[in-house]
N, CA, C and O atoms as a GROMACS GRO file, in nm:
protein
  312
    1UNK      N    1  -1.556  -1.058  -4.900
    1UNK     CA    2  -1.458  -1.035  -4.976
    1UNK      C    3  -1.315  -1.080  -4.930
    1UNK      O    4  -1.282  -1.033  -4.821
    2UNK      N    5  -1.225  -1.160  -4.988
    2UNK     CA    6  -1.078  -1.200  -4.949
    2UNK      C    7  -1.015  -1.121  -5.039
    2UNK      O    8  -1.040  -1.119  -5.160
    3UNK      N    9  -0.914  -1.038  -4.967
    3UNK     CA   10  -0.826  -0.962  -5.041
    3UNK      C   11  -0.672  -0.985  -4.993
    3UNK      O   12  -0.643  -0.954  -4.877
    4UNK      N   13  -0.568  -1.041  -5.085
    4UNK     CA   14  -0.448  -1.025  -5.050
    4UNK      C   15  -0.340  -0.976  -5.149
    4UNK      O   16  -0.347  -0.995  -5.271
    5UNK      N   17  -0.230  -0.905  -5.082
    5UNK     CA   18  -0.146  -0.841  -5.156
    5UNK      C   19  -0.030  -0.968  -5.159
    5UNK      O   20  -0.001  -1.035  -5.060
    6UNK      N   21   0.028  -0.984  -5.297
    6UNK     CA   22   0.099  -1.111  -5.335
    6UNK      C   23   0.229  -1.066  -5.360
    6UNK      O   24   0.334  -1.124  -5.334
    7UNK      N   25   0.213  -0.951  -5.417
    7UNK     CA   26   0.363  -0.899  -5.436
    7UNK      C   27   0.386  -0.744  -5.497
    7UNK      O   28   0.324  -0.682  -5.584
    8UNK      N   29   0.456  -0.724  -5.446
    8UNK     CA   30   0.509  -0.556  -5.471
    8UNK      C   31   0.670  -0.528  -5.505
    8UNK      O   32   0.776  -0.560  -5.450
    9UNK      N   33   0.635  -0.455  -5.618
    9UNK     CA   34   0.775  -0.420  -5.666
    9UNK      C   35   0.803  -0.274  -5.728
    9UNK      O   36   0.747  -0.224  -5.826
   10UNK      N   37   0.904  -0.217  -5.647
   10UNK     CA   38   0.928  -0.085  -5.673
   10UNK      C   39   1.035  -0.056  -5.722
   10UNK      O   40   1.143  -0.091  -5.676
   11UNK      N   41   1.014   0.030  -5.851
   11UNK     CA   42   1.136   0.069  -5.908
   11UNK      C   43   1.179   0.225  -5.852
   11UNK      O   44   1.104   0.321  -5.839
   12UNK      N   45   1.325   0.216  -5.824
   12UNK     CA   46   1.400   0.367  -5.772
   12UNK      C   47   1.494   0.408  -5.841
   12UNK      O   48   1.566   0.344  -5.916
   13UNK      N   49   1.496   0.576  -5.804
   13UNK     CA   50   1.616   0.635  -5.878
   13UNK      C   51   1.739   0.571  -5.859
   13UNK      O   52   1.725   0.489  -5.769
   14UNK      N   53   1.839   0.571  -5.897
   14UNK     CA   54   1.954   0.531  -5.891
   14UNK      C   55   2.029   0.638  -5.784
   14UNK      O   56   2.110   0.599  -5.699
   15UNK      N   57   2.005   0.720  -5.794
   15UNK     CA   58   2.082   0.852  -5.739
   15UNK      C   59   2.011   0.936  -5.583
   15UNK      O   60   2.072   0.974  -5.483
   16UNK      N   61   1.840   0.943  -5.622
   16UNK     CA   62   1.786   0.993  -5.526
   16UNK      C   63   1.712   0.870  -5.434
   16UNK      O   64   1.630   0.881  -5.342
   17UNK      N   65   1.757   0.782  -5.478
   17UNK     CA   66   1.639   0.647  -5.446
   17UNK      C   67   1.465   0.660  -5.419
   17UNK      O   68   1.391   0.588  -5.353
   18UNK      N   69   1.442   0.759  -5.483
   18UNK     CA   70   1.310   0.827  -5.517
   18UNK      C   71   1.196   0.689  -5.584
   18UNK      O   72   1.237   0.613  -5.672
   19UNK      N   73   1.113   0.682  -5.548
   19UNK     CA   74   1.026   0.573  -5.566
   19UNK      C   75   0.972   0.607  -5.733
   19UNK      O   76   0.866   0.668  -5.742
   20UNK      N   77   1.015   0.584  -5.809
   20UNK     CA   78   0.952   0.605  -5.937
   20UNK      C   79   0.836   0.562  -6.005
   20UNK      O   80   0.750   0.622  -6.069
   21UNK      N   81   0.860   0.418  -5.971
   21UNK     CA   82   0.698   0.318  -6.007
   21UNK      C   83   0.669   0.209  -5.940
   21UNK      O   84   0.754   0.121  -5.954
   22UNK      N   85   0.575   0.181  -5.868
   22UNK     CA   86   0.540   0.065  -5.791
   22UNK      C   87   0.416  -0.031  -5.856
   22UNK      O   88   0.322   0.026  -5.912
   23UNK      N   89   0.420  -0.172  -5.846
   23UNK     CA   90   0.331  -0.216  -5.914
   23UNK      C   91   0.323  -0.337  -5.811
   23UNK      O   92   0.420  -0.391  -5.758
   24UNK      N   93   0.150  -0.378  -5.790
   24UNK     CA   94   0.121  -0.472  -5.699
   24UNK      C   95   0.087  -0.568  -5.761
   24UNK      O   96   0.070  -0.556  -5.882
   25UNK      N   97   0.066  -0.696  -5.696
   25UNK     CA   98  -0.009  -0.814  -5.738
   25UNK      C   99  -0.094  -0.853  -5.667
   25UNK      O  100  -0.054  -0.904  -5.562
   26UNK      N  101  -0.229  -0.848  -5.688
   26UNK     CA  102  -0.315  -0.845  -5.598
   26UNK      C  103  -0.435  -0.984  -5.596
   26UNK      O  104  -0.468  -1.033  -5.704
   27UNK      N  105  -0.485  -1.030  -5.486
   27UNK     CA  106  -0.561  -1.175  -5.559
   27UNK      C  107  -0.685  -1.079  -5.488
   27UNK      O  108  -0.667  -0.994  -5.401
   28UNK      N  109  -0.782  -1.108  -5.535
   28UNK     CA  110  -0.937  -1.057  -5.485
   28UNK      C  111  -1.065  -1.200  -5.510
   28UNK      O  112  -1.130  -1.234  -5.609
   29UNK      N  113  -1.058  -1.236  -5.410
   29UNK     CA  114  -1.137  -1.378  -5.391
   29UNK      C  115  -1.094  -1.486  -5.486
   29UNK      O  116  -1.172  -1.572  -5.527
   30UNK      N  117  -0.944  -1.476  -5.527
   30UNK     CA  118  -0.854  -1.583  -5.558
   30UNK      C  119  -0.831  -1.535  -5.709
   30UNK      O  120  -0.762  -1.598  -5.788
   31UNK      N  121  -0.901  -1.408  -5.740
   31UNK     CA  122  -0.879  -1.380  -5.897
   31UNK      C  123  -0.753  -1.249  -5.865
   31UNK      O  124  -0.751  -1.148  -5.795
   32UNK      N  125  -0.670  -1.309  -5.945
   32UNK     CA  126  -0.533  -1.173  -5.950
   32UNK      C  127  -0.502  -1.103  -6.041
   32UNK      O  128  -0.522  -1.145  -6.155
   33UNK      N  129  -0.450  -0.986  -6.024
   33UNK     CA  130  -0.485  -0.854  -6.125
   33UNK      C  131  -0.362  -0.813  -6.089
   33UNK      O  132  -0.323  -0.854  -5.980
   34UNK      N  133  -0.272  -0.724  -6.166
   34UNK     CA  134  -0.124  -0.624  -6.134
   34UNK      C  135  -0.209  -0.485  -6.168
   34UNK      O  136  -0.293  -0.438  -6.245
   35UNK      N  137  -0.128  -0.456  -6.058
   35UNK     CA  138  -0.206  -0.304  -6.049
   35UNK      C  139  -0.078  -0.196  -6.059
   35UNK      O  140  -0.008  -0.230  -5.964
   36UNK      N  141  -0.027  -0.112  -6.109
   36UNK     CA  142   0.031   0.015  -6.116
   36UNK      C  143  -0.029   0.116  -5.997
   36UNK      O  144  -0.148   0.148  -5.998
   37UNK      N  145   0.048   0.156  -5.911
   37UNK     CA  146   0.005   0.257  -5.802
   37UNK      C  147   0.054   0.370  -5.836
   37UNK      O  148   0.162   0.398  -5.887
   38UNK      N  149  -0.070   0.462  -5.789
   38UNK     CA  150  -0.033   0.591  -5.830
   38UNK      C  151  -0.216   0.658  -5.781
   38UNK      O  152  -0.324   0.600  -5.793
   39UNK      N  153  -0.191   0.765  -5.740
   39UNK     CA  154  -0.324   0.867  -5.696
   39UNK      C  155  -0.397   0.881  -5.786
   39UNK      O  156  -0.518   0.883  -5.768
   40UNK      N  157  -0.326   0.899  -5.940
   40UNK     CA  158  -0.442   0.903  -6.080
   40UNK      C  159  -0.477   0.777  -6.126
   40UNK      O  160  -0.534   0.793  -6.234
   41UNK      N  161  -0.473   0.696  -6.106
   41UNK     CA  162  -0.469   0.561  -6.197
   41UNK      C  163  -0.606   0.524  -6.154
   41UNK      O  164  -0.633   0.531  -6.034
   42UNK      N  165  -0.707   0.481  -6.252
   42UNK     CA  166  -0.805   0.416  -6.270
   42UNK      C  167  -0.855   0.309  -6.203
   42UNK      O  168  -0.846   0.205  -6.268
   43UNK      N  169  -0.891   0.301  -6.125
   43UNK     CA  170  -0.940   0.146  -6.089
   43UNK      C  171  -0.969   0.018  -6.180
   43UNK      O  172  -1.031   0.022  -6.286
   44UNK      N  173  -0.922  -0.083  -6.128
   44UNK     CA  174  -0.936  -0.194  -6.225
   44UNK      C  175  -1.014  -0.284  -6.181
   44UNK      O  176  -1.002  -0.302  -6.060
   45UNK      N  177  -1.106  -0.362  -6.242
   45UNK     CA  178  -1.195  -0.453  -6.211
   45UNK      C  179  -1.180  -0.615  -6.222
   45UNK      O  180  -1.174  -0.685  -6.322
   46UNK      N  181  -1.176  -0.646  -6.097
   46UNK     CA  182  -1.151  -0.794  -6.050
   46UNK      C  183  -1.265  -0.835  -5.988
   46UNK      O  184  -1.346  -0.757  -5.939
   47UNK      N  185  -1.278  -0.986  -5.986
   47UNK     CA  186  -1.388  -1.013  -5.932
   47UNK      C  187  -1.497  -0.959  -5.860
   47UNK      O  188  -1.521  -0.976  -5.740
   48UNK      N  189  -1.581  -0.874  -5.967
   48UNK     CA  190  -1.639  -0.788  -5.952
   48UNK      C  191  -1.648  -0.697  -5.858
   48UNK      O  192  -1.756  -0.683  -5.801
   49UNK      N  193  -1.539  -0.619  -5.825
   49UNK     CA  194  -1.516  -0.510  -5.762
   49UNK      C  195  -1.392  -0.412  -5.801
   49UNK      O  196  -1.283  -0.468  -5.794
   50UNK      N  197  -1.392  -0.303  -5.833
   50UNK     CA  198  -1.301  -0.217  -5.876
   50UNK      C  199  -1.200  -0.161  -5.746
   50UNK      O  200  -1.224  -0.120  -5.632
   51UNK      N  201  -1.052  -0.184  -5.840
   51UNK     CA  202  -0.988  -0.140  -5.707
   51UNK      C  203  -0.846  -0.100  -5.761
   51UNK      O  204  -0.799  -0.158  -5.859
   52UNK      N  205  -0.782  -0.007  -5.701
   52UNK     CA  206  -0.655   0.048  -5.727
   52UNK      C  207  -0.583   0.061  -5.639
   52UNK      O  208  -0.645   0.025  -5.539
   53UNK      N  209  -0.427   0.110  -5.598
   53UNK     CA  210  -0.355   0.122  -5.520
   53UNK      C  211  -0.296   0.228  -5.546
   53UNK      O  212  -0.227   0.248  -5.647
   54UNK      N  213  -0.323   0.332  -5.428
   54UNK     CA  214  -0.301   0.448  -5.436
   54UNK      C  215  -0.108   0.483  -5.401
   54UNK      O  216  -0.042   0.566  -5.464
   55UNK      N  217  -0.064   0.413  -5.309
   55UNK     CA  218   0.048   0.430  -5.277
   55UNK      C  219   0.082   0.283  -5.192
   55UNK      O  220   0.002   0.199  -5.150
   56UNK      N  221   0.243   0.285  -5.184
   56UNK     CA  222   0.281   0.160  -5.117
   56UNK      C  223   0.401   0.196  -4.996
   56UNK      O  224   0.417   0.315  -4.972
   57UNK      N  225   0.450   0.137  -4.952
   57UNK     CA  226   0.556   0.193  -4.827
   57UNK      C  227   0.712   0.219  -4.864
   57UNK      O  228   0.794   0.239  -4.774
   58UNK      N  229   0.741   0.219  -4.975
   58UNK     CA  230   0.874   0.276  -5.008
   58UNK      C  231   0.846   0.476  -5.019
   58UNK      O  232   0.932   0.564  -5.016
   59UNK      N  233   0.698   0.488  -5.031
   59UNK     CA  234   0.724   0.649  -5.006
   59UNK      C  235   0.703   0.698  -4.852
   59UNK      O  236   0.673   0.812  -4.818
   60UNK      N  237   0.726   0.583  -4.764
   60UNK     CA  238   0.770   0.613  -4.626
   60UNK      C  239   0.899   0.652  -4.605
   60UNK      O  240   0.930   0.723  -4.509
   61UNK      N  241   1.006   0.601  -4.714
   61UNK     CA  242   1.133   0.569  -4.666
   61UNK      C  243   1.236   0.727  -4.700
   61UNK      O  244   1.339   0.772  -4.649
   62UNK      N  245   1.155   0.767  -4.798
   62UNK     CA  246   1.207   0.953  -4.838
   62UNK      C  247   1.114   1.042  -4.782
   62UNK      O  248   1.163   1.155  -4.782
   63UNK      N  249   1.014   1.041  -4.740
   63UNK     CA  250   0.960   1.126  -4.686
   63UNK      C  251   0.901   1.151  -4.551
   63UNK      O  252   0.975   1.163  -4.453
   64UNK      N  253   0.732   1.160  -4.538
   64UNK     CA  254   0.730   1.153  -4.385
   64UNK      C  255   0.606   1.038  -4.364
   64UNK      O  256   0.492   1.063  -4.400
   65UNK      N  257   0.635   0.937  -4.314
   65UNK     CA  258   0.567   0.847  -4.312
   65UNK      C  259   0.431   0.890  -4.238
   65UNK      O  260   0.333   0.836  -4.290
   66UNK      N  261   0.398   0.976  -4.127
   66UNK     CA  262   0.250   1.050  -4.072
   66UNK      C  263   0.219   1.068  -4.210
   66UNK      O  264   0.124   0.993  -4.234
   67UNK      N  265   0.256   1.135  -4.322
   67UNK     CA  266   0.190   1.222  -4.427
   67UNK      C  267   0.099   1.088  -4.497
   67UNK      O  268  -0.021   1.102  -4.519
   68UNK      N  269   0.158   0.982  -4.524
   68UNK     CA  270   0.071   0.892  -4.596
   68UNK      C  271  -0.024   0.798  -4.513
   68UNK      O  272  -0.116   0.731  -4.562
   69UNK      N  273   0.014   0.802  -4.370
   69UNK     CA  274  -0.074   0.721  -4.262
   69UNK      C  275  -0.050   0.620  -4.284
   69UNK      O  276  -0.125   0.566  -4.202
   70UNK      N  277   0.031   0.488  -4.368
   70UNK     CA  278   0.020   0.372  -4.409
   70UNK      C  279   0.126   0.312  -4.326
   70UNK      O  280   0.242   0.350  -4.308
   71UNK      N  281   0.038   0.170  -4.262
   71UNK     CA  282   0.106   0.093  -4.166
   71UNK      C  283   0.176  -0.032  -4.206
   71UNK      O  284   0.277  -0.081  -4.157
   72UNK      N  285   0.094  -0.076  -4.316
   72UNK     CA  286   0.147  -0.220  -4.433
   72UNK      C  287   0.228  -0.174  -4.540
   72UNK      O  288   0.281  -0.064  -4.526
   73UNK      N  289   0.246  -0.230  -4.631
   73UNK     CA  290   0.308  -0.234  -4.786
   73UNK      C  291   0.227  -0.175  -4.848
   73UNK      O  292   0.286  -0.111  -4.935
   74UNK      N  293   0.102  -0.156  -4.852
   74UNK     CA  294   0.026  -0.061  -4.976
   74UNK      C  295  -0.090  -0.012  -4.945
   74UNK      O  296  -0.151  -0.080  -4.863
   75UNK      N  297  -0.155   0.103  -4.990
   75UNK     CA  298  -0.342   0.083  -4.945
   75UNK      C  299  -0.370   0.072  -5.056
   75UNK      O  300  -0.313   0.123  -5.153
   76UNK      N  301  -0.474  -0.008  -5.054
   76UNK     CA  302  -0.563  -0.054  -5.144
   76UNK      C  303  -0.700  -0.005  -5.110
   76UNK      O  304  -0.750   0.011  -4.999
   77UNK      N  305  -0.765   0.021  -5.268
   77UNK     CA  306  -0.895   0.106  -5.243
   77UNK      C  307  -0.985   0.043  -5.344
   77UNK      O  308  -0.968   0.016  -5.463
   78UNK      N  309  -1.101   0.025  -5.253
   78UNK     CA  310  -1.201  -0.040  -5.369
   78UNK      C  311  -1.314   0.007  -5.369
   78UNK      O  312  -1.397  -0.033  -5.450
   0.00000   0.00000   0.00000
């Protein structure tokens, strides 16, 4: 299975710069899907698998990076 993060768009609060929403575009074996990032969003089906995006890198900027253990732009789960 080939999984690629194609795009990440984060919307931030203008005052506190907290991430208010994040949307990623992902390609799984060449099929694209847009996913809203969130711990409680249900996985979406693409290319025969279910996938979701739990968190994006923007959460590291206003918090404790070690808390998320995130080394890349987004955490995808399948």
